[in-house]
C-alpha positions as CSV (number, residue, x, y, z in Angstrom):
1,M,125.0,120.0,91.6
2,S,127.7,122.5,91.8
3,N,128.2,125.2,89.1
4,V,131.8,124.8,87.8
5,T,133.7,126.2,84.8
6,S,135.8,123.6,82.8
7,L,139.2,123.0,83.9
8,S,140.8,124.9,80.9
9,D,138.6,127.9,81.5
10,R,139.0,128.0,85.3
11,K,139.6,131.5,86.5
12,T,138.6,133.6,89.4
13,K,135.4,135.8,89.5
14,K,137.1,138.5,91.4
15,F,140.9,139.3,92.1
16,L,140.6,141.1,95.5
17,G,144.3,141.2,96.1
18,D,145.2,138.3,98.2
19,F,141.5,137.0,98.2
20,H,140.4,135.2,95.0
21,K,136.8,134.3,94.7
22,Q,136.5,131.3,92.4
23,E,133.9,130.4,89.8
24,I,132.6,127.6,91.8
25,N,129.5,127.4,93.9
26,F,128.1,124.8,96.2
27,D,124.6,124.2,97.7
28,L,124.7,126.1,101.1
29,K,121.8,124.1,102.6
30,K,123.4,120.7,101.7
31,L,126.7,122.0,103.3
32,K,124.9,123.0,106.5
33,N,123.1,119.6,106.5
34,A,126.5,117.9,106.1
35,L,127.9,119.8,108.8
36,N,125.2,118.7,111.3
37,E,125.7,115.0,110.1
38,V,129.4,115.3,110.9
39,L,128.8,116.8,114.3
40,K,126.6,113.9,115.2
41,I,129.4,111.5,114.6
42,K,132.3,113.5,115.8
43,G,132.5,116.6,117.7
44,F,135.2,119.3,117.0
45,D,138.5,118.4,118.4
46,S,139.3,121.3,120.9
47,S,142.4,119.7,122.4
48,L,144.7,121.0,119.6
49,G,146.4,123.5,122.0
50,I,145.1,126.6,120.3
51,P,142.5,128.5,122.3
52,H,139.1,129.0,120.7
53,F,140.1,126.8,117.7
54,A,139.1,123.3,116.7
55,A,139.2,121.1,113.7
56,I,137.5,118.0,112.1
57,S,139.6,116.4,109.4
58,L,137.7,115.2,106.3
59,T,140.8,113.6,104.6
60,Q,143.7,111.5,105.9
61,I,146.7,109.6,104.8
62,P,145.3,106.3,103.3
63,G,144.9,103.7,106.1
64,D,146.5,106.0,108.7
65,P,144.1,107.6,111.1
66,E,146.9,108.8,113.2
67,S,147.6,111.3,110.5
68,I,144.8,113.6,111.5
69,K,145.5,113.7,115.2
70,G,147.2,116.4,117.4
71,S,149.8,118.3,115.6
72,K,149.1,116.7,112.4
73,A,145.6,118.3,112.5
74,R,147.3,121.6,112.7
75,G,150.5,121.4,110.6
76,V,153.4,123.7,110.5
77,Y,153.1,127.4,110.6
78,W,155.4,130.4,111.3
79,T,154.6,133.3,113.8
80,K,156.3,136.4,115.4
81,P,155.0,135.8,118.9
82,D,156.7,138.8,120.8
83,S,158.1,142.3,120.5
84,T,161.4,141.0,119.0
85,G,159.7,140.4,115.7
86,I,161.7,137.2,115.3
87,E,160.0,134.5,113.3
88,V,159.6,131.1,114.9
89,S,157.9,127.9,113.5
90,R,155.2,125.9,115.3
91,D,154.0,122.4,115.2
92,V,155.2,119.7,112.7
93,N,155.7,119.5,109.0
94,V,152.9,117.7,107.2
95,D,153.2,116.1,103.7
96,E,150.0,117.5,102.3
97,S,150.2,115.5,99.0
98,K,149.6,112.2,101.0
99,Y,146.2,113.2,102.3
100,T,144.3,111.6,99.5
101,E,141.8,109.4,101.4
102,F,138.3,110.7,102.4
103,V,137.5,109.7,106.1
104,K,135.2,106.8,105.7
105,D,133.0,107.9,108.6
106,F,132.0,111.0,106.5
107,E,131.6,109.5,103.1
108,H,127.8,109.6,103.0
109,T,127.7,113.3,103.5
110,Y,127.7,116.0,100.9
111,F,131.3,116.9,101.8
112,K,132.4,113.8,99.8
113,E,130.9,115.3,96.6
114,V,132.3,118.7,97.4
115,V,135.8,117.3,97.7
116,D,135.5,115.1,94.7
117,E,134.4,118.2,92.6
118,L,137.2,120.2,94.0
119,K,139.8,117.8,93.0
120,K,138.8,118.2,89.4
121,Y,140.3,121.8,89.5
122,Y,142.9,121.7,92.2
123,K,145.4,119.7,93.7
124,L,144.4,119.4,97.4
125,G,146.1,118.5,100.6
126,R,144.5,118.2,103.9
127,V,140.7,119.2,103.8
128,R,139.4,120.1,107.3
129,L,136.2,121.7,109.0
130,L,137.8,124.6,111.0
131,L,135.8,126.1,113.9
132,K,136.7,129.8,115.1
133,E,134.7,130.4,118.5
134,P,132.9,133.7,119.1
135,R,134.9,136.9,120.1
136,S,138.3,135.3,119.5
137,T,141.3,135.5,117.0
138,L,144.0,133.4,115.5
139,S,147.6,134.4,115.9
140,W,149.5,136.5,113.3
141,H,151.1,133.8,111.2
142,R,151.8,132.4,107.8
143,D,151.3,129.0,106.2
144,P,153.2,126.9,103.7
145,E,150.7,127.1,101.0
146,P,147.4,129.0,99.8
147,R,144.0,127.9,101.4
148,L,140.7,127.2,99.8
149,H,137.7,128.3,102.0
150,I,134.1,127.6,101.8
151,P,132.3,129.4,104.7
152,I,129.4,127.3,106.0
153,V,128.5,129.3,109.1
154,T,129.6,132.9,109.6
155,N,128.4,136.4,110.6
156,P,129.4,139.9,109.6
157,G,131.9,140.1,112.5
158,C,133.9,137.3,111.0
159,L,136.9,138.6,108.9
160,M,140.1,137.3,107.7
161,V,143.1,139.9,107.5
162,I,146.0,139.2,105.1
163,D,148.8,141.8,105.5
164,K,146.8,144.9,106.1
165,T,143.5,143.9,104.0
166,A,140.5,142.5,105.8
167,Q,137.7,140.6,104.0
168,H,134.6,138.9,105.1
169,M,133.8,135.7,103.1
170,P,129.9,135.2,103.3
171,A,128.3,131.9,103.8
172,D,126.4,131.6,100.3
173,G,128.0,128.6,98.8
174,S,131.0,130.5,97.4
175,V,134.5,129.4,97.2
176,W,137.6,131.5,97.9
177,V,141.4,130.9,97.8
178,T,143.4,133.0,100.2
179,N,147.2,133.8,100.2
180,N,148.0,132.3,103.4
181,L,151.8,132.6,102.4
182,K,151.6,136.0,103.7
183,Y,151.1,136.9,107.3
184,H,147.4,136.8,108.2
185,N,144.9,135.9,110.8
186,A,141.1,135.4,111.1
187,F,138.8,136.6,113.9
188,N,135.3,135.9,114.9
189,G,133.7,139.3,116.5
190,G,130.4,137.7,116.5
191,E,128.4,135.8,119.1
192,E,128.2,132.5,117.3
193,N,130.6,129.9,116.0
194,R,132.3,130.4,112.5
195,V,132.7,127.3,110.5
196,H,134.7,127.1,107.2
197,L,135.6,124.0,105.0
198,V,139.3,124.6,104.5
199,A,141.7,122.8,102.0
200,C,145.3,123.3,101.5
201,V,145.8,124.0,97.8
202,L,149.1,122.7,96.4
203,D,148.9,124.2,92.8
204,Y,147.7,127.7,93.1
205,K,149.8,130.6,92.4
206,F,149.4,134.2,93.6
207,N,151.2,136.7,91.4
């Protein structure tokens, strides 16, 4: 069972600037077992056009398996790719509010329980398992909404940087919401894969 406060009392454990640790915890052993179960069914999709990054979608638009393929597995983001500092958009807009159906192939896993529990406290968009390969980083970019993270596999060399602040999120069953509306990246400086459950959060406000 997860240890969750009531909706009316929900608050963060720690306000660490743009990293908010939530008063929710899940069973790490069950999370890792669920990851292994999913990987037996479907490997990480590494054909998304971003080096050293891959995803497995846990939710989709009802009845629409195409909604979790290609650019729709990534979604729109903004970046400043060169020395001009001019911001450009990448990928396609995604209507996060439509991603309400849990992918049937994974319904037997603990992830279904986790997502159902999270939905009691947050309005979620897409929920994905995101892979960051060893010794690699994401681009410097911003997203349309905050993101909820549950680290499943990590190491001390994995950090997320928002603006100028770096934070390691440990794999201990904890839940974090990060301010992805600001420019940020994530890097894995270790020698093993980093895997987080990541959900788009549509009703979370950063002051």
